[in-house]
C-alpha positions as CSV (number, residue, x, y, z in Angstrom):
1,Q,136.5,158.9,10.8
2,H,139.2,157.5,13.1
3,Y,138.9,158.3,16.8
4,F,142.2,159.3,18.5
5,I,142.6,160.0,22.2
6,Q,143.8,163.5,23.2
7,S,146.7,164.5,25.4
8,N,148.0,161.9,27.8
9,L,145.9,158.8,27.0
10,R,143.8,159.4,30.1
11,F,141.6,156.4,29.8
12,T,140.9,153.3,31.8
13,I,140.9,149.7,30.6
14,M,138.7,147.6,32.9
15,L,140.2,144.2,33.2
16,S,137.2,142.2,34.2
17,H,136.6,139.4,31.7
18,K,133.1,140.9,31.3
19,V,134.0,144.6,30.8
20,L,136.5,146.6,28.7
21,S,136.0,150.3,28.9
22,R,136.3,151.1,25.2
23,L,138.4,154.1,24.3
24,P,140.2,152.4,21.4
25,S,142.3,155.1,19.8
26,A,145.4,154.8,22.0
27,L,145.7,151.2,20.9
28,G,145.2,152.0,17.2
29,L,141.8,150.4,17.3
30,R,138.6,151.3,15.5
31,C,135.1,150.6,16.9
32,M,133.3,148.2,14.7
33,S,130.4,147.5,17.0
34,S,129.5,147.7,20.7
35,E,131.6,144.6,21.2
36,L,134.6,144.6,18.9
37,Y,137.6,146.7,17.8
38,K,140.0,146.2,15.0
39,T,143.7,146.9,15.5
40,H,145.1,149.5,13.0
41,N,148.3,149.9,11.1
42,L,150.5,152.9,11.7
43,I,151.6,154.4,8.4
44,N,153.2,157.8,7.9
45,G,152.0,159.1,11.3
46,E,148.4,157.9,10.8
47,F,146.5,155.0,12.5
48,V,144.7,153.5,9.5
49,E,142.4,150.5,9.2
50,S,143.7,147.6,7.1
51,S,142.0,146.7,3.9
52,T,142.9,143.0,4.4
53,N,140.5,140.1,4.3
54,E,142.6,138.1,6.8
55,W,142.3,138.9,10.5
56,I,143.6,137.2,13.7
57,D,141.4,137.0,16.7
58,L,143.2,138.2,19.9
59,L,141.8,136.4,22.9
60,N,142.2,137.3,26.6
61,P,144.3,134.4,27.9
62,A,142.4,134.3,31.2
63,T,139.0,133.8,29.6
64,N,139.6,133.2,25.9
65,E,137.1,135.9,25.1
66,L,137.7,138.1,22.1
67,V,139.5,141.4,22.8
68,T,140.3,142.7,19.3
69,R,141.1,141.5,15.8
70,V,144.6,142.0,14.4
71,P,145.1,142.4,10.6
72,K,147.5,140.6,8.4
73,S,148.7,143.7,6.7
74,T,148.5,143.6,2.9
75,P,151.6,143.8,0.8
76,E,150.6,147.2,-0.3
77,E,150.2,148.4,3.3
78,M,153.6,146.9,4.3
79,E,155.3,148.6,1.3
80,A,153.6,151.9,2.2
81,A,155.0,151.7,5.7
82,V,158.5,151.1,4.4
83,Q,158.2,153.9,1.8
84,S,157.0,156.2,4.5
85,A,160.1,155.3,6.6
86,K,162.3,155.8,3.6
87,A,160.9,159.2,2.7
88,A,161.2,160.4,6.3
89,F,164.8,159.3,6.8
90,K,166.7,162.2,5.2
91,D,165.0,164.9,7.2
92,W,165.1,162.8,10.4
93,A,168.7,161.9,10.0
94,G,169.4,165.6,9.5
95,T,167.6,166.6,12.7
96,S,169.9,167.8,15.4
97,V,170.9,165.3,18.1
98,L,169.5,167.7,20.7
99,T,166.1,167.6,19.0
100,R,166.1,163.8,19.0
101,Q,167.2,163.7,22.6
102,G,164.4,166.1,23.6
103,I,161.8,163.9,22.0
104,M,163.1,160.9,24.0
105,F,162.9,162.9,27.2
106,K,159.3,163.7,26.5
107,F,158.6,160.1,25.5
108,Q,160.0,158.7,28.8
109,H,157.9,161.2,30.7
110,L,154.7,160.1,28.9
111,I,155.5,156.4,29.5
112,K,155.8,157.2,33.2
113,E,152.5,159.1,33.2
114,N,150.7,156.2,31.4
115,M,152.4,153.3,33.3
116,A,149.1,152.0,34.7
117,E,147.2,152.0,31.4
118,L,150.1,150.2,29.6
119,S,150.2,147.6,32.4
120,K,146.5,147.0,32.3
121,N,146.6,146.5,28.5
122,I,149.5,144.0,28.8
123,T,147.5,142.0,31.4
124,L,144.4,142.0,29.3
125,E,146.2,140.8,26.1
126,Q,149.1,138.8,27.4
127,G,147.9,137.5,30.7
128,K,150.7,138.3,33.1
129,T,150.0,139.8,36.5
130,L,149.7,143.6,36.9
131,V,152.8,143.8,38.9
132,D,154.8,141.8,36.3
133,A,153.2,143.9,33.5
134,E,154.4,147.1,35.2
135,G,157.9,145.5,35.4
136,D,157.6,144.8,31.7
137,V,157.1,148.6,31.1
138,I,159.7,149.7,33.6
139,R,162.5,147.6,32.0
140,G,161.7,149.0,28.6
141,L,161.5,152.6,30.1
142,Q,165.1,152.2,31.3
143,I,166.2,151.7,27.7
144,V,164.4,154.9,26.7
145,E,166.1,156.8,29.6
146,H,169.4,155.4,28.4
147,A,168.7,156.6,24.9
148,C,168.4,160.1,26.3
149,S,172.2,159.9,26.8
150,V,172.6,160.0,23.1
151,T,174.6,163.2,23.2
152,S,177.4,161.3,24.9
153,L,176.7,157.8,23.5
154,Q,176.9,159.0,19.9
155,M,180.2,160.9,20.1
156,G,182.7,160.2,17.5
157,E,186.5,160.2,17.4
158,T,189.0,162.7,16.1
159,M,192.8,163.0,15.6
160,P,194.2,166.3,14.3
161,G,197.5,166.3,12.6
162,V,197.6,162.7,11.6
163,T,200.3,163.9,9.2
164,K,201.2,167.4,8.0
165,D,198.2,169.5,7.3
166,M,195.9,166.5,7.5
167,D,193.1,165.7,10.1
168,T,191.0,162.6,10.5
169,Y,187.7,162.2,12.4
170,S,185.0,159.5,12.6
171,V,181.3,160.0,13.3
172,R,178.5,157.6,14.0
173,A,176.0,157.8,11.1
174,P,172.5,156.3,11.0
175,L,171.8,153.3,8.7
176,G,168.5,154.2,7.2
177,V,165.3,152.2,7.5
178,C,165.4,149.6,10.3
179,A,162.8,147.0,11.3
180,G,161.9,145.1,14.5
181,I,160.0,141.8,15.0
182,T,158.9,141.3,18.6
183,P,157.5,138.3,20.7
184,F,154.4,138.0,22.8
185,N,156.0,137.6,26.2
186,F,157.2,141.2,26.7
187,P,154.8,143.5,24.7
188,A,156.3,146.7,26.0
189,M,159.9,146.0,26.9
190,I,161.0,144.4,23.6
191,P,159.6,147.1,21.3
192,L,161.4,149.6,23.6
193,W,164.6,147.7,23.2
194,M,164.3,148.5,19.5
195,F,162.8,151.6,18.1
196,P,163.8,154.3,20.7
197,L,167.5,153.5,20.3
198,A,167.2,153.2,16.5
199,N,165.2,156.5,16.3
200,V,167.5,158.5,18.6
201,C,170.4,157.4,16.4
202,G,168.7,159.0,13.4
203,N,167.1,155.9,11.8
204,T,163.5,155.4,10.8
205,Y,161.6,152.3,11.8
206,V,159.1,149.7,10.8
207,L,157.9,147.6,13.7
208,K,155.9,144.3,13.6
209,P,154.7,143.6,17.1
210,S,153.5,140.1,18.0
211,E,150.0,139.5,16.6
212,R,149.1,138.0,19.9
213,D,149.3,141.2,21.9
214,P,150.1,144.3,19.9
215,G,148.2,146.8,22.1
216,A,151.1,148.0,24.2
217,A,153.2,148.7,21.1
218,M,150.3,150.7,19.6
219,M,150.0,152.7,22.8
220,L,153.8,153.3,22.9
221,A,153.7,154.5,19.3
222,R,150.9,156.9,20.1
223,L,153.0,158.3,23.0
224,A,156.1,158.6,20.8
225,I,154.1,160.6,18.3
226,E,152.7,162.8,21.1
227,A,156.3,163.3,22.2
228,G,157.1,164.8,18.8
229,L,158.2,161.9,16.6
230,P,157.6,163.1,13.1
231,K,155.4,161.3,10.5
232,G,157.1,158.3,9.0
233,V,159.8,157.9,11.6
234,L,157.9,155.0,13.3
235,N,155.5,152.8,11.4
236,I,153.7,149.6,12.5
237,I,152.5,146.7,10.4
238,H,150.9,143.4,11.6
239,G,150.9,139.8,10.5
240,T,152.7,136.5,10.7
241,H,155.0,134.7,8.2
242,D,154.3,137.0,5.2
243,A,155.1,140.1,7.2
244,V,158.3,138.6,8.5
245,N,159.4,137.6,5.0
246,F,158.5,141.0,3.7
247,I,160.8,142.6,6.2
248,C,163.6,140.1,5.4
249,D,163.3,140.8,1.7
250,S,162.5,144.6,1.4
251,P,165.5,146.3,-0.3
252,A,164.9,149.5,1.7
253,I,165.3,147.9,5.1
254,R,169.0,148.0,6.3
255,A,168.8,146.2,9.6
256,I,166.5,143.8,11.5
257,S,166.1,143.1,15.2
258,F,164.3,140.0,16.3
259,V,163.4,138.4,19.6
260,G,161.5,135.1,19.6
261,S,161.8,131.4,18.9
262,D,164.6,129.3,17.5
263,Q,162.9,128.4,14.2
264,A,161.8,132.0,13.4
265,G,165.2,133.4,14.5
266,E,167.3,131.1,12.4
267,H,165.0,131.8,9.4
268,I,165.2,135.6,9.9
269,Y,168.9,135.6,10.4
270,Q,169.6,133.5,7.3
271,R,167.1,135.2,5.0
272,G,167.9,138.7,6.2
273,S,171.7,138.2,6.1
274,K,171.4,136.7,2.6
275,N,169.7,139.9,1.5
276,G,172.6,142.0,2.9
277,K,171.0,143.3,6.1
278,R,172.4,143.6,9.5
279,V,170.5,141.1,11.7
280,Q,170.4,140.6,15.5
281,C,168.4,137.7,16.9
282,N,167.7,136.7,20.5
283,M,166.3,133.2,20.4
284,A,165.5,130.3,22.7
285,A,167.2,129.5,26.0
286,K,167.6,126.8,28.7
287,N,168.7,128.7,31.8
288,H,170.2,126.7,34.7
289,G,170.4,127.7,38.3
290,V,173.1,125.8,40.1
291,V,172.5,125.4,43.9
292,L,175.5,124.6,46.0
293,P,174.9,123.1,49.5
294,D,176.5,126.2,51.2
295,A,173.9,128.6,49.7
296,N,171.4,130.6,51.8
297,K,168.6,128.1,51.7
298,E,165.6,130.4,52.3
299,N,166.8,133.0,49.8
300,T,167.7,130.4,47.2
301,L,164.4,128.6,47.3
302,N,162.4,131.8,47.1
303,Q,164.6,132.9,44.2
304,L,164.1,129.7,42.4
305,C,160.3,129.9,42.7
306,G,160.2,133.4,41.4
307,A,162.5,132.9,38.5
308,A,160.9,129.6,37.4
309,F,157.2,130.4,37.8
310,G,157.0,134.2,37.4
311,A,155.2,135.3,34.3
312,A,154.0,131.7,34.0
313,G,157.5,130.8,32.9
314,Q,157.2,132.8,29.7
315,R,160.5,134.6,29.9
316,C,163.5,133.9,27.8
317,M,165.5,134.3,31.0
318,A,163.3,132.1,33.2
319,L,165.2,129.7,35.3
320,S,163.8,126.5,33.9
321,V,166.5,124.0,35.3
322,A,167.7,123.8,38.8
323,V,170.9,121.8,39.2
324,M,171.0,120.6,42.8
325,V,174.6,119.9,43.8
326,G,175.2,117.3,46.5
327,E,173.2,117.7,49.7
328,A,171.2,120.6,48.1
329,R,168.9,117.9,46.7
330,N,167.5,117.5,50.2
331,W,165.8,121.0,49.8
332,I,163.4,119.8,47.1
333,P,160.5,119.1,49.4
334,E,160.7,122.7,50.7
335,L,160.9,124.0,47.2
336,V,157.7,122.1,46.4
337,E,156.0,123.6,49.5
338,R,156.8,127.2,48.3
339,A,155.6,126.5,44.8
340,E,152.3,125.1,46.0
341,K,151.6,128.3,47.8
342,L,151.7,130.4,44.7
343,K,148.4,131.9,43.6
344,V,147.3,131.1,40.1
345,T,144.6,133.3,38.7
346,A,143.8,136.0,36.2
347,G,146.5,138.7,36.2
348,D,144.3,141.5,37.3
349,Q,143.1,139.6,40.5
350,P,144.4,140.6,43.9
351,G,147.4,138.5,45.1
352,A,148.0,136.8,41.7
353,D,151.4,135.3,41.5
354,L,151.1,133.9,38.0
355,G,148.5,134.2,35.3
356,P,147.7,132.1,32.3
357,V,149.9,131.1,29.4
358,I,149.3,132.9,26.1
359,S,147.1,130.4,24.3
360,P,145.4,127.0,24.4
361,Q,148.0,125.7,22.0
362,S,150.8,126.8,24.3
363,K,149.1,125.2,27.2
364,A,148.7,121.9,25.3
365,R,152.4,122.0,24.3
366,I,153.5,122.5,27.9
367,E,151.4,119.7,29.1
368,R,152.7,117.4,26.4
369,L,156.3,118.1,27.4
370,I,155.4,117.4,31.0
371,Q,154.0,114.0,30.0
372,S,157.0,113.3,27.9
373,G,159.2,113.7,31.0
374,I,157.0,111.3,32.9
375,D,157.2,108.8,30.0
376,E,161.0,109.1,30.0
377,G,161.4,108.5,33.7
378,A,161.2,111.9,35.4
379,D,159.4,112.2,38.7
380,V,156.7,114.9,38.8
381,V,156.8,116.0,42.4
382,L,154.3,118.9,41.7
383,D,151.9,118.6,38.8
384,G,150.2,121.8,37.6
385,R,148.2,120.3,34.9
386,N,144.4,120.1,35.3
387,I,144.4,123.2,37.5
388,S,141.0,124.8,37.9
389,V,140.8,128.6,38.5
390,P,137.4,129.6,39.9
391,G,135.7,132.1,37.6
392,Y,138.2,131.5,34.8
393,E,137.6,127.9,33.9
394,K,138.2,128.6,30.2
395,G,141.5,130.2,30.7
396,N,144.9,128.9,29.6
397,F,146.2,128.1,33.1
398,V,149.0,125.7,34.0
399,G,150.0,125.6,37.7
400,P,153.6,125.5,38.9
401,T,155.1,122.1,38.0
402,I,158.3,120.6,39.3
403,M,159.9,117.6,37.6
404,N,162.7,115.8,39.5
405,K,165.3,113.3,38.3
406,V,165.4,114.9,34.8
407,K,168.2,113.8,32.5
408,P,169.8,115.9,29.8
409,N,168.7,113.4,27.1
410,M,165.0,113.9,27.9
411,E,162.8,115.9,25.6
412,C,161.5,118.1,28.5
413,Y,165.1,119.1,29.1
414,K,166.2,119.6,25.5
415,E,163.1,121.7,24.6
416,E,162.4,125.2,25.8
417,I,159.1,124.6,27.6
418,F,158.2,128.3,28.0
419,G,155.8,127.6,30.8
420,P,155.7,127.3,34.7
421,V,157.8,124.1,34.7
422,L,161.0,123.6,36.7
423,N,163.2,120.7,35.8
424,I,165.5,119.4,38.5
425,V,168.8,117.8,37.6
426,E,171.1,116.4,40.2
427,A,174.9,116.7,40.2
428,E,177.6,115.5,42.7
429,T,180.0,118.4,42.2
430,M,180.0,121.9,40.8
431,D,182.3,120.7,38.0
432,E,179.6,118.3,36.9
433,A,177.1,121.1,37.0
434,I,179.2,123.3,34.9
435,G,179.7,120.5,32.4
436,I,175.9,120.0,32.2
437,I,175.4,123.7,31.4
438,N,178.2,123.8,28.8
439,D,176.9,120.7,27.0
440,N,173.6,122.4,26.5
441,P,173.5,124.3,23.2
442,Y,172.0,127.5,24.6
443,G,173.9,130.3,26.3
444,N,171.4,133.0,27.3
445,G,171.7,133.0,31.1
446,C,172.5,131.0,34.2
447,A,173.0,131.5,37.9
448,V,174.9,130.0,40.9
449,F,173.7,130.2,44.4
450,T,176.5,130.0,47.0
451,N,178.1,131.8,49.9
452,N,181.6,130.8,48.7
453,G,183.3,133.5,46.7
454,A,185.9,131.2,45.3
455,A,183.3,128.8,44.0
456,A,181.4,131.7,42.5
457,R,184.5,133.0,40.8
458,K,185.3,129.5,39.4
459,F,181.8,129.2,38.1
460,T,181.7,132.5,36.3
461,N,185.1,131.9,34.7
462,E,184.3,128.4,33.5
463,V,180.7,128.4,32.4
464,D,180.1,129.2,28.7
465,V,177.0,131.4,29.0
466,G,176.5,135.0,28.1
467,Q,174.8,136.3,31.2
468,I,175.6,135.0,34.7
469,G,174.1,135.7,38.1
470,V,175.7,135.1,41.4
471,N,172.8,134.8,43.8
472,V,170.8,136.6,41.1
473,P,168.4,134.3,39.4
474,I,167.5,136.4,36.3
475,P,170.7,138.4,35.5
476,V,169.3,140.7,32.8
477,P,171.7,143.6,32.5
478,L,170.6,147.2,32.9
479,P,170.8,149.3,29.8
480,M,174.3,150.7,30.4
481,F,175.4,147.2,29.6
482,S,174.1,145.0,26.8
483,F,171.9,141.8,26.7
484,T,174.7,139.4,25.9
485,G,173.1,136.0,25.3
486,S,175.5,133.7,23.4
487,R,175.9,130.4,21.5
488,G,172.5,129.0,20.4
489,S,170.6,131.8,22.0
490,F,171.9,134.5,19.7
491,R,172.6,135.2,16.1
492,G,174.4,138.3,14.9
493,D,177.5,140.4,15.7
494,C,176.0,143.1,18.0
495,N,173.8,142.4,21.0
496,F,170.7,144.3,22.1
497,Y,170.9,147.8,23.7
498,G,173.9,149.3,25.6
499,K,177.0,150.0,23.6
500,A,176.4,147.0,21.3
501,G,172.9,148.3,20.5
502,L,174.2,151.7,19.6
503,N,176.8,150.0,17.3
504,F,174.0,147.9,15.7
505,Y,171.9,151.0,14.8
506,S,174.8,153.1,13.5
507,Q,177.7,152.9,11.2
508,W,181.1,154.6,11.4
509,K,181.9,157.2,8.8
510,T,185.5,158.4,8.7
511,V,186.6,161.6,7.1
512,T,190.2,162.6,6.3
513,T,190.8,166.2,5.3
514,L,193.9,168.0,3.8
515,W,194.2,171.7,3.9
516,K,197.7,172.9,2.7
517,E,198.5,176.5,2.9
518,E,200.5,176.3,-0.3
519,D,197.6,174.9,-2.2
520,A,196.4,178.4,-2.9
521,H,199.6,179.0,-4.9
522,S,200.3,175.5,-6.3
523,A,200.5,175.3,-10.0
524,T,201.1,171.6,-10.6
525,A,199.3,168.4,-9.6
526,E,200.9,165.9,-7.2
527,V,200.8,162.4,-8.7
528,A,203.1,160.5,-6.3
529,M,201.6,158.1,-3.7
530,P,200.9,160.1,-0.5
531,R,203.6,159.0,2.1
532,M,201.5,160.0,5.2
533,Q,204.7,161.3,7.0
């Protein structure tokens, strides 16, 4: 007997490291004892326990206490999920666009109703603060709301009378079974970048959320089913390398969306493309914030702190490099003062500014890269290593860290640190700063801080980066646009969400018709090449 919650997921997750109010069904969990739940697969509309012998312990990053166990779905379970999606496709693709739109309207309403519960789960499993977790959900919700515009977004094109008695029209048709592979840093937003747009376009979906924090994805799936999504339209499997390779190799899967690391993204893009699939991959980044001396100092320093250290630096759009141009280098002591005031503690605690990083391994990697910078000559003006958080001594905490006099040839600059570490690079001119950015292989995002419109215009025209902010530190576009990371930060032809996302999850089908009045009386076949006159 599986226990599923009724109606609107009215349950509470207590975020104390001692207590978790256990109503597991919304997360696709099954009670194994008074202390432990196992995460389920979602196959053909049912949350089912895996028969695997391989499980991954999911630990609360603030305490490293066990929250749940996530299965490595078996090959049979993964195949069942794909076959469920394949079987559901014909009926779902034939469902009216108004019906699909109506389900999305209900889905966005249910997300709003359950915002607090989703946020609490994200904080429990991923570690980010409750305020940041709510932002995670809200930015994903905006994609769902945009998907509700499908009746306009999916319109085709038509031209009557392209020649005598002949008409041509094009329609957007769904692809079939699509799949998504999501990272740990945005447990709600990234899944919501993927399956709602795919589903509203008429596709069915197989989602593999991060094994480090799948709870939010499971909750969202439950809400989507409650909103009216039919069986098989959305399926969820779990795992690591084998699950990824299965998605890349499955003949039934037509398109793959991925957000995550360089190594995984390159592998998925190459393997999926080789197997004839559409693939879009958002990968690593090294985002620069260029500070000109004429910038508003107070606003700029606050923006740098928030963009570098928010979410413990675990954002693909985190500002991890500040390029201080000319006299702006004199602001560094004040930047350090602001960073020192940030409160580091468990994400559910009042006043928390940043929580833990995702795992002990991630913490160790961040600290190793900080030390590599020191060894190569960087000056650590604020060291967040060895921080102690009262009551959470076993947590994966790294405090805000600022490294000055960093050079582009240092490992700490070349690697995406993915932690609360801000590298400071000095430049004499804006041209030199632009050169530093363009020499970096990544092109996800960057920002310039200035009060000079001409300087801002020059910067946006000359910098080779996909997303640029002018006095905006994290320029992630709203869903009417697309997430347009470029160069080493992206692989594929169509970016995520917006018009590009719609193009990714649909294909053009063009129909040309000929209806001649005289055909009813014609007695001979026409064999000459049509002249289209």
